[in-house]
C-alpha positions in Angstrom: 112.0 102.8 116.7 113.3 99.9 118.6 114.8 100.1 122.1 118.3 98.8 122.6 117.2 96.4 125.3 114.6 94.9 122.9 117.5 94.0 120.6 119.0 92.0 123.4 115.7 90.3 124.3 115.1 89.3 120.7 118.7 88.2 119.9 118.0 84.6 120.9 121.1 84.7 123.1 123.3 85.8 120.3 126.0 88.4 121.0 125.4 91.5 119.0 127.9 93.8 117.3 127.8 97.6 118.0 130.1 100.6 117.6 130.8 104.0 118.9 131.9 106.8 116.6 133.2 110.4 117.1 131.8 113.4 115.1 134.3 114.8 112.7 136.3 117.9 113.8 134.6 121.1 112.7 135.3 121.8 109.1 135.8 118.2 108.1 133.3 116.5 105.7 130.8 114.0 107.0 131.5 111.8 104.0 134.8 110.7 105.4 133.1 109.4 108.6 130.5 107.6 106.5 133.3 106.0 104.4 134.8 104.5 107.5 131.5 103.3 108.9 130.3 101.6 105.8 132.6 98.6 105.9 131.3 97.7 109.3 127.7 97.6 108.3 128.1 94.0 106.9 128.2 92.9 110.5 124.7 94.4 111.0 125.1 96.5 114.1 121.6 97.3 115.5 122.8 100.5 117.0 125.6 103.0 116.7 126.6 105.4 119.5 127.6 109.0 118.6 129.7 110.9 121.1 128.9 114.5 122.2 131.8 116.8 123.0 131.2 119.8 125.3 132.1 123.3 124.3 135.6 124.7 124.7 136.5 128.3 125.4 139.1 130.7 124.0 139.9 134.1 125.2 139.8 136.8 122.6 140.0 140.6 122.5 136.6 142.0 121.4 136.4 145.8 121.1 139.4 146.1 123.4 137.8 143.8 126.0 139.1 140.3 126.8 136.1 137.9 126.4 135.7 134.2 127.0 134.1 132.8 123.8 132.6 129.3 123.6 133.5 127.2 120.6 132.7 123.7 119.5 135.4 121.5 118.0 133.1 118.6 117.1 129.6 119.8 116.2 126.8 117.8 114.8 125.9 114.9 117.0 122.2 115.3 116.3 122.6 115.7 112.6 125.0 112.7 112.4 122.4 110.6 114.2 119.7 111.5 111.7 122.1 110.8 108.8 123.0 107.4 110.2 119.4 106.4 110.6 118.5 107.5 107.1 121.6 106.0 105.3 122.1 102.8 107.2 118.7 102.1 108.8 120.2 101.6 112.3 119.3 103.0 115.7 121.5 106.0 116.5 122.3 106.5 120.1 123.5 110.0 120.9 125.5 110.8 124.0 123.6 113.2 126.3 126.0 114.9 128.8 125.6 117.0 131.9 128.7 119.2 131.2 127.9 122.5 129.6 124.1 122.2 129.7 121.4 123.6 132.0 118.4 121.4 132.8 116.4 123.5 130.4 118.8 123.0 127.6 118.9 119.3 128.3 115.1 119.2 128.1 115.1 121.0 124.7 117.8 118.7 123.3 115.8 115.6 124.4 112.6 117.0 122.9 114.4 117.5 119.6 115.6 113.9 119.8 112.0 112.7 120.5 110.6 114.6 117.5 113.3 113.1 115.3 112.3 109.6 116.4 115.6 109.1 118.3 114.6 107.4 121.5 117.8 105.6 122.6 120.4 107.7 124.5 123.5 107.2 126.6 123.4 109.5 129.6 126.8 110.7 130.9 128.2 113.3 133.2 130.9 114.0 130.7 134.4 115.4 131.2 135.4 118.5 133.0 135.9 121.7 131.0 139.3 121.9 129.4 141.7 123.6 131.7 139.7 122.7 134.9 141.0 120.2 137.4 137.5 118.9 138.3 134.0 118.7 136.9 132.0 121.9 137.5 128.4 121.8 136.3 126.9 124.7 134.4 124.8 126.9 136.6 121.4 125.2 136.6 122.8 122.0 135.2 123.3 118.5 136.6 126.3 117.6 138.6 125.9 113.8 138.3 124.7 111.4 135.6 122.0 109.9 137.9 120.4 113.4 138.0 120.3 113.4 134.2 118.8 109.9 134.2 116.2 111.1 136.6 115.2 114.0 134.3 114.9 111.6 131.3 112.8 109.2 133.4 110.5 112.0 134.4 110.1 113.0 130.7 109.2 109.4 130.0 106.4 109.8 132.5 105.2 113.0 130.8 106.7 115.5 133.2 108.6 118.5 131.9 110.5 121.0 134.1 107.9 123.7 134.4 104.7 122.0 133.3 102.2 121.5 136.1 100.1 119.1 134.0 101.4 116.0 132.2 102.5 116.4 128.6 103.0 113.8 126.0 105.5 111.3 127.5 108.7 110.4 125.7 109.9 106.8 125.4 113.7 107.0 125.9 115.7 103.8 126.5 118.6 105.0 128.6 122.1 103.6 128.7 124.8 104.6 131.2 128.5 104.2 131.5 130.5 102.0 133.9 134.1 101.4 134.7 135.3 97.8 135.4 138.5 99.2 136.9 136.6 102.0 138.6 136.3 105.6 137.6 139.4 107.5 138.5 137.5 110.0 140.7 135.9 107.2 142.8 137.4 106.4 146.2 137.0 102.7 145.7 135.3 100.2 143.4 132.6 99.7 145.9 131.9 103.4 145.9 131.8 103.5 142.2 129.3 100.5 142.2 127.1 102.5 144.6 127.0 105.4 142.1 126.2 103.0 139.2 123.3 101.5 141.2 122.0 105.1 141.7 121.9 105.5 137.9 120.1 102.2 137.4 117.7 102.9 140.2 117.0 106.3 138.6 115.9 104.5 135.4 118.9 103.3 133.4 118.0 100.4 131.2 121.4 99.1 130.4 125.1 99.7 131.0 128.1 100.1 128.6 131.6 99.7 130.1 134.7 101.6 129.5 137.3 99.8 127.5 139.4 97.1 129.3 142.0 94.6 128.1 141.6 91.9 130.8 138.4 90.0 130.5 138.6 89.0 134.2 138.1 92.6 135.2 134.8 92.6 133.3 133.6 89.2 134.7 134.5 90.3 138.3 132.7 93.6 137.7 129.5 92.0 136.4 129.5 89.6 139.4 129.9 92.6 141.8 127.1 94.4 140.1 124.7 91.5 140.3 125.6 91.0 144.0 124.2 94.5 144.8 121.1 94.2 142.7 122.1 95.7 139.4 120.3 93.3 137.0 120.3 95.3 133.7 122.4 94.2 130.7 126.1 95.1 131.0 127.8 95.5 127.6 131.5 95.2 127.4 133.4 98.0 125.6 136.4 96.9 123.5 139.1 99.0 121.9 141.8 97.4 119.8 145.2 98.7 120.8 146.8 100.2 117.7 150.1 101.8 118.6 153.0 101.3 121.1 152.3 104.8 122.5 148.9 103.6 123.7 150.6 101.3 126.2 151.3 104.6 128.1 148.5 106.8 126.9 145.5 104.6 127.6 146.4 103.8 131.2 147.1 107.5 131.9 143.9 108.7 130.4 141.4 105.9 131.2 143.1 104.6 134.4 143.1 101.0 133.2 145.7 98.1 133.3 147.4 96.7 130.2 148.1 93.0 130.7 151.8 92.1 130.6 151.2 89.6 127.8 149.7 92.2 125.5 152.4 94.7 126.3 155.1 92.1 125.4 153.4 91.3 122.2 153.2 94.9 121.2 156.8 95.7 122.2 158.1 92.7 120.3 156.5 93.8 117.1 159.0 95.0 114.5 156.9 97.7 112.8 153.6 99.6 113.1 151.7 97.0 111.1 152.9 94.3 113.5 151.8 96.4 116.5 148.3 96.9 115.0 148.1 93.2 114.3 149.0 92.4 117.9 146.2 94.6 119.1 143.7 93.0 116.6 144.7 89.4 117.7 144.3 90.4 121.4 140.8 91.8 120.8 139.8 88.7 118.9 140.7 86.5 121.8 138.9 88.9 124.2 135.8 88.8 121.9 135.8 85.0 121.7 135.9 84.6 125.5 133.2 87.2 126.0 130.9 85.7 123.3 131.3 82.3 125.0 130.3 83.9 128.2 127.1 85.1 126.6 127.5 88.9 126.7 124.6 90.9 125.2 126.9 92.7 122.7 130.5 93.6 121.9 130.7 97.3 121.8 133.7 98.6 119.9 135.3 102.1 120.4 136.3 102.7 116.8 137.6 106.3 117.1 135.8 106.6 113.7 138.3 104.2 112.0 137.1 100.9 110.6 140.1 98.8 109.6 141.1 97.1 112.9 137.5 96.7 114.1 136.6 95.2 110.7 139.3 92.6 111.0 138.1 91.7 114.5 134.5 91.5 113.6 135.3 89.3 110.6 136.9 86.8 113.0 134.0 87.0 115.5 130.8 87.6 113.6 
C-alpha cells in the first residue's frame, strides 16, 4: 500500500486528481456507483475517499413497547473500499468518524482496515445525530477529531486500548478536514485553526478542505496555517455547482460564501444545462489557478456523479 503523502512527494510537483464518493443508499446496487466512477479513472486518481454515514434512529412499537431502533441508510464503506481497490487498483480512503462509535468499536474498525491492507484514512468528528442540535459522542466514544487521530497514532506505535504490551503496529496515513471559511461551530477562524493544529500535532499527515468557491479563501487559509506551524500538505476540495437551488442550499449547509460573479452566471442561465455549464466553467477556472499555485491535488466532491467532474478534469488534466 502507498501512503497518500507519498503520492504527493513522488508527483514531481504535479497536481494530482482525486475524488470523494458516497456509498449508495441501502438497497441500491453497487454497480450504479461503479458506473459513475469508471469515466473518471482515465485521469488516474491515486486515491478515492469513501464517506461514512453514522446510524440514524427510528421509534417503533415492539411488543407494545416504544423502542429506539438504529438503522443505517448508507451501509458498506468498508466493502466499497475493498471493491474499489480490487477493480480500479487505487488507494481507497475510508472516512473514520467519532459519531456513533465507542473507542473499542473504532479500534475494531481500524484493525479490520489494517487486515484488509487499507492504511489511508480520513479522521473526522462527523455530524451530530439527526434530530440533535449539537454533537453528542457515544458513551465511551471520542468527542473531537483530535482524540480520534491520537488513537490512530497510538495504534501506529503498537498500542491498543487494553493491551499492556506492544502489539503489531499499524501504518495508517491520517488525513483530517479543514474549513477555509471556518467550521460553523467555531467562535472564530483563529479558534478553528487552533483546533486544526491540535489534529496535526496529534499525528495528522495531511489536510483536505471543505468545498469553497473563492480561491482567495483557500490561499489566505493556507497562509494562516503556515504562520502557526501547520506544515502538512493542504488539499483544496472542489465541488462544481450544478443547480440554482445550490446558491441557497450550500451556504446554509456548509456556511460558505458564493462569489457574486458565480451567482450572476448561474442566475443568468436560461435552463438547467446552462446552470450546470456555468458551474463547470467556474470550477475549471478555480482549478487552473490552484494548479498554477502548485497545490498537491484537486479533490473533487462528486456526490457519486461523474459528468460535471469529468468535464472539469478533461480541461485540467
